[in-house]
DSSP file (Angstrom, degrees, kcal/mol; ACC not computed):
  #  RESIDUE AA STRUCTURE BP1 BP2  ACC     N-H-->O    O-->H-N    N-H-->O    O-->H-N    TCO  KAPPA ALPHA  PHI   PSI    X-CA   Y-CA   Z-CA
    1    1 A M              0   0    0      0, 0.0     2,-0.5     0, 0.0    60,-0.0   0.000 360.0 360.0 360.0 129.0   20.1   -8.5   -3.8
    2    2 A I        +     0   0    0     59,-0.1     2,-0.3    58,-0.1    58,-0.0  -0.764 360.0 172.2 -88.8 126.6   16.4   -8.6   -3.1
    3    3 A T        -     0   0    0     -2,-0.5    58,-3.0     0, 0.0     2,-0.3  -0.874  38.6 -91.7-130.1 164.6   14.9   -5.2   -2.6
    4    4 A Q  E     -A   60   0A   0     -2,-0.3    56,-0.3    56,-0.2    30,-0.1  -0.562  31.0-173.6 -75.2 136.6   11.4   -3.8   -2.2
    5    5 A S  E     -     0   0A   0     54,-3.5     2,-0.3     1,-0.4    55,-0.2   0.813  59.9 -35.8 -99.9 -38.7    9.7   -2.8   -5.4
    6    6 A H  E     -A   59   0A   0     53,-1.3    53,-2.8    28,-0.1    -1,-0.4  -0.979  52.0-112.5-170.0 174.2    6.5   -1.1   -4.1
    7    7 A I  E     -A   58   0A   0     26,-0.5    12,-1.8    -2,-0.3     2,-0.4  -0.944  18.6-158.1-120.9 142.2    3.8   -1.2   -1.5
    8    8 A T  E     -AB  57  18A   0     49,-2.9    49,-3.1    -2,-0.4     2,-0.5  -0.972   1.9-160.7-117.2 135.2    0.1   -2.0   -1.9
    9    9 A I  E     -AB  56  17A   0      8,-2.9     8,-2.6    -2,-0.4     2,-0.7  -0.976  10.7-148.7-113.7 122.4   -2.6   -0.9    0.5
   10   10 A I  E     -AB  55  16A   0     45,-2.7    45,-1.5    -2,-0.5    -2,-0.0  -0.821  18.4-143.6 -93.4 115.0   -5.8   -2.8    0.3
   11   11 A A    >   -     0   0    0      4,-2.7     3,-2.4    -2,-0.7    42,-0.1  -0.205  29.1 -97.1 -73.3 165.6   -8.7   -0.5    1.2
   12   12 A P  T 3  S+     0   0    0      0, 0.0    41,-0.2     0, 0.0    -1,-0.1   0.773 126.4  54.4 -55.9 -28.0  -11.8   -1.6    3.1
   13   13 A N  T 3  S-     0   0    0      2,-0.1    -2,-0.1    33,-0.1    34,-0.0   0.255 123.2-106.3 -90.8  14.3  -13.7   -2.0   -0.1
   14   14 A A  S <  S+     0   0    0     -3,-2.4    40,-0.0    39,-0.3    -4,-0.0   0.558  72.2 145.6  74.4  12.7  -10.9   -4.4   -1.4
   15   15 A T        -     0   0    0     -5,-0.0    -4,-2.7     1,-0.0     2,-0.4  -0.685  45.9-133.6 -79.2 127.3   -9.6   -1.8   -3.8
   16   16 A P  E     -B   10   0A   0      0, 0.0     2,-0.4     0, 0.0    -6,-0.2  -0.707  18.7-166.3 -84.0 130.1   -5.8   -2.0   -4.2
   17   17 A F  E     -B    9   0A   0     -8,-2.6    -8,-2.9    -2,-0.4     2,-0.3  -0.954   8.8-155.5-112.0 133.3   -3.9    1.3   -4.0
   18   18 A Y  E     -BC   8  27A   0      9,-3.1     9,-1.6    -2,-0.4     2,-0.5  -0.790  24.4-108.5-109.8 150.1   -0.2    1.3   -5.1
   19   19 A T  E     + C   0  26A   0    -12,-1.8    14,-2.9    -2,-0.3     7,-0.2  -0.682  39.5 173.3 -73.6 122.6    2.7    3.6   -4.2
   20   20 A V        +     0   0    0      5,-2.9    11,-0.2    -2,-0.5    -1,-0.1   0.279  58.9  39.0-118.4   7.8    3.2    5.7   -7.4
   21   21 A S  S >  S-     0   0    0      4,-0.6     3,-2.1    12,-0.2    12,-0.1  -0.986  81.4-115.3-150.6 153.8    5.8    8.2   -6.2
   22   22 A P  T 3  S+     0   0    0      0, 0.0    14,-3.5     0, 0.0    17,-0.1   0.771 114.9  63.7 -59.8 -24.1    8.8    8.1   -3.9
   23   23 A G  T 3  S-     0   0    0     12,-0.2    17,-0.7    16,-0.1    -4,-0.0   0.546 123.1-102.8 -77.8  -6.5    6.9   10.4   -1.6
   24   24 A G    <   +     0   0    0     -3,-2.1    18,-0.2     1,-0.2    -1,-0.0   0.565  59.0 166.1  99.8  10.7    4.2    7.8   -1.0
   25   25 A A        -     0   0    0     16,-0.1    -5,-2.9    -6,-0.1    -4,-0.6  -0.331  25.8-142.5 -59.4 141.0    1.4    9.0   -3.2
   26   26 A L  E     +C   19   0A   0     16,-0.2     2,-0.3    -7,-0.2    -7,-0.2  -0.826  26.5 162.0-110.5 146.4   -1.2    6.3   -3.7
   27   27 A S  E     -C   18   0A   0     -9,-1.6    -9,-3.1    -2,-0.3     3,-0.0  -0.986  42.5-136.4-156.2 154.3   -3.2    5.5   -6.8
   28   28 A I  S    S+     0   0    0     -2,-0.3     2,-0.3   -11,-0.2    -9,-0.1   0.560  97.5  39.5 -87.0  -9.4   -5.3    2.7   -8.2
   29   29 A T  S    S+     0   0    0    -11,-0.1   -11,-0.1     2,-0.1     2,-0.1  -0.823  85.3  61.9-129.1 170.5   -3.6    3.3  -11.6
   30   30 A G  S    S-     0   0    0     -2,-0.3    -3,-0.1     2,-0.1   -11,-0.0  -0.376  89.0 -50.4 104.2 175.6   -0.1    4.1  -12.7
   31   31 A T        -     0   0    0    -11,-0.2    -2,-0.1    -2,-0.1     2,-0.0  -0.792  56.9-124.3 -91.8 119.6    3.3    2.4  -12.3
   32   32 A P        -     0   0    0      0, 0.0     2,-0.3     0, 0.0   -12,-0.3  -0.357  34.1-176.9 -62.7 140.1    4.1    1.3   -8.8
   33   33 A V        -     0   0    0    -14,-2.9   -26,-0.5   -26,-0.1   -12,-0.2  -0.891  33.9 -91.6-132.9 164.6    7.4    2.6   -7.4
   34   34 A T        -     0   0    0     -2,-0.3     2,-0.1   -28,-0.2   -28,-0.1  -0.644  42.2-133.7 -76.6 124.2    9.4    2.2   -4.2
   35   35 A P        -     0   0    0      0, 0.0   -12,-0.2     0, 0.0     3,-0.1  -0.490  24.4-106.0 -76.0 151.0    8.5    4.8   -1.6
   36   36 A D    >   -     0   0    0    -14,-3.5     3,-2.0    -2,-0.1     2,-0.1  -0.381  45.1 -88.7 -68.5 152.5   11.2    6.6    0.3
   37   37 A V  T 3  S+     0   0    0      1,-0.3    -1,-0.1    -2,-0.1     0, 0.0  -0.450 117.9  24.3 -59.9 131.6   11.9    5.6    3.9
   38   38 A G  T 3  S+     0   0    0      1,-0.3    -1,-0.3    -2,-0.1    -2,-0.1   0.439  86.1 152.6  89.4   0.5    9.7    7.8    6.1
   39   39 A S    <   -     0   0    0     -3,-2.0     2,-0.5   -17,-0.1    -1,-0.3  -0.323  39.9-135.6 -62.4 146.1    7.1    8.4    3.3
   40   40 A V        -     0   0    0    -17,-0.7     2,-0.5     2,-0.0    -1,-0.1  -0.928  16.4-164.4-107.4 123.6    3.6    9.1    4.6
   41   41 A M        -     0   0    0     -2,-0.5     2,-0.6   -16,-0.1   -16,-0.1  -0.933   2.6-163.8-109.2 126.6    0.8    7.3    2.7
   42   42 A V        -     0   0    0     -2,-0.5     2,-0.8   -18,-0.2   -16,-0.2  -0.943   6.6-164.3-115.5 119.5   -2.8    8.6    3.3
   43   43 A L        +     0   0    0     -2,-0.6     2,-0.3   -26,-0.0     3,-0.2  -0.884  25.3 172.6-100.1 104.7   -5.7    6.4    2.3
   44   44 A S        +     0   0    0     -2,-0.8    -2,-0.0     1,-0.2     0, 0.0  -0.801  49.8  26.2-117.2 157.0   -8.7    8.8    2.2
   45   45 A G  S    S+     0   0    0     -2,-0.3    -1,-0.2     1,-0.1    -2,-0.0   0.599  93.1  95.8  74.8  11.9  -12.3    8.5    1.2
   46   46 A A        +     0   0    0     -3,-0.2   -33,-0.1     2,-0.1    -2,-0.1   0.399  54.5 114.0-111.5   1.1  -12.4    4.7    1.8
   47   47 A A        -     0   0    0    -35,-0.1     2,-0.2    -4,-0.1     4,-0.1  -0.340  42.2-168.1 -77.6 154.3  -13.9    4.7    5.3
   48   48 A T        -     0   0    0      2,-0.5     4,-0.1    -2,-0.1    -2,-0.1  -0.627  40.7 -94.3-122.8-174.2  -17.2    3.3    6.3
   49   49 A E  S    S+     0   0    0     -2,-0.2     2,-0.1     2,-0.1     3,-0.1   0.662 104.4  56.7 -80.2 -15.5  -19.3    3.6    9.5
   50   50 A N  S    S-     0   0    0      1,-0.2    -2,-0.5     0, 0.0     2,-0.1  -0.420 109.2 -62.4-104.8-179.1  -17.9    0.3   10.9
   51   51 A Q        -     0   0    0     -2,-0.1     2,-0.4    -4,-0.1    -1,-0.2  -0.467  58.3-141.1 -63.3 137.5  -14.4   -0.9   11.6
   52   52 A D        -     0   0    0     -2,-0.1    21,-2.8    -4,-0.1     2,-0.6  -0.867   2.4-134.0-110.1 136.3  -12.5   -1.1    8.4
   53   53 A H  E     + D   0  72A   0     -2,-0.4     2,-0.4    19,-0.2   -39,-0.3  -0.773  29.3 177.8 -88.1 121.6  -10.1   -3.9    7.4
   54   54 A V  E     - D   0  71A   0     17,-2.8    17,-2.3    -2,-0.6     2,-0.4  -0.992   8.1-168.4-128.3 131.3   -6.9   -2.4    5.9
   55   55 A M  E     -AD  10  70A   0    -45,-1.5   -45,-2.7    -2,-0.4     2,-0.5  -0.935   7.7-159.3-118.9 143.5   -3.9   -4.4    4.7
   56   56 A V  E     -AD   9  69A   0     13,-2.7    12,-3.1    -2,-0.4    13,-1.6  -0.991  15.2-173.5-121.2 124.1   -0.4   -3.1    3.7
   57   57 A I  E     -AD   8  67A   0    -49,-3.1   -49,-2.9    -2,-0.5     2,-0.4  -0.966  14.2-148.7-124.6 130.2    1.6   -5.5    1.6
   58   58 A A  E     -AD   7  66A   0      8,-3.0     8,-2.2    -2,-0.4     2,-0.4  -0.806  12.1-155.6 -94.7 137.8    5.3   -5.0    0.5
   59   59 A H  E     -AD   6  65A   0    -53,-2.8   -54,-3.5    -2,-0.4   -53,-1.3  -0.934  10.2-153.5-114.4 137.6    6.3   -6.5   -2.9
   60   60 A F  E >   -A    4   0A   0      4,-2.7     3,-2.2    -2,-0.4   -56,-0.2  -0.730  27.7-111.3-115.7 160.6    9.9   -7.4   -3.6
   61   61 A T  T 3  S+     0   0    0    -58,-3.0   -57,-0.1     1,-0.3    -1,-0.1   0.665 114.6  60.6 -65.2 -17.5   12.0   -7.7   -6.7
   62   62 A D  T 3  S-     0   0    0    -59,-0.2    -1,-0.3     2,-0.1     3,-0.1   0.392 121.8-103.8 -89.0   4.8   12.2  -11.5   -6.5
   63   63 A G  S <  S+     0   0    0     -3,-2.2    -2,-0.1     1,-0.3     2,-0.1   0.376  80.7 128.7  91.8  -4.4    8.4  -11.7   -6.8
   64   64 A S        -     0   0    0     -5,-0.0    -4,-2.7     2,-0.0    -1,-0.3  -0.415  42.3-153.0 -82.7 162.9    7.8  -12.4   -3.1
   65   65 A N  E     -D   59   0A   0     -6,-0.2     2,-0.4    -2,-0.1    -6,-0.2  -0.936   6.4-164.2-132.6 153.5    5.3  -10.4   -0.9
   66   66 A Q  E     -D   58   0A   0     -8,-2.2    -8,-3.0    -2,-0.3     2,-0.5  -0.977  22.1-128.5-142.3 127.3    5.1   -9.7    2.8
   67   67 A I  E     +D   57   0A   0     -2,-0.4   -10,-0.2   -10,-0.2     3,-0.1  -0.639  25.2 179.4 -73.5 122.1    2.2   -8.5    4.8
   68   68 A L  E     +     0   0A   0    -12,-3.1     2,-0.3    -2,-0.5   -11,-0.2   0.769  68.5   8.2 -92.1 -31.5    3.4   -5.4    6.8
   69   69 A S  E     +D   56   0A   0    -13,-1.6   -13,-2.7     2,-0.0    -1,-0.3  -0.981  50.4 177.6-154.2 138.0    0.1   -4.6    8.5
   70   70 A D  E     +D   55   0A   0     -2,-0.3     2,-0.3   -15,-0.2   -15,-0.2  -0.784  35.8 145.5-142.3  91.2   -3.3   -6.3    8.7
   71   71 A V  E     -D   54   0A   0    -17,-2.3   -17,-2.8    -2,-0.3     2,-0.5  -0.821  48.6-128.3-132.6 163.2   -5.6   -4.2   11.0
   72   72 A F  E      D   53   0A   0     -2,-0.3   -19,-0.2   -19,-0.2   -21,-0.1  -0.970 360.0 360.0-108.3 126.9   -9.1   -3.0   11.6
   73   73 A V              0   0    0    -21,-2.8   -20,-0.1    -2,-0.5    -1,-0.1   0.356 360.0 360.0-123.0 360.0   -9.3    0.7   12.0
């Protein structure tokens, strides 16, 4: 069975943040974990004055990846 292993959020400055707790805490270090359904992930301190490109990527146990969101905010 293929399941999600963790989520990566790519910040506007291209820094990858990983889910490091089931509650959705983000960090650039640590061991990525699967967030619980309904977890709230907050990417703070990464904004600039212009529109910012943010990507959310799901990683799965079979090694595949899926872009969940690719937006300008």
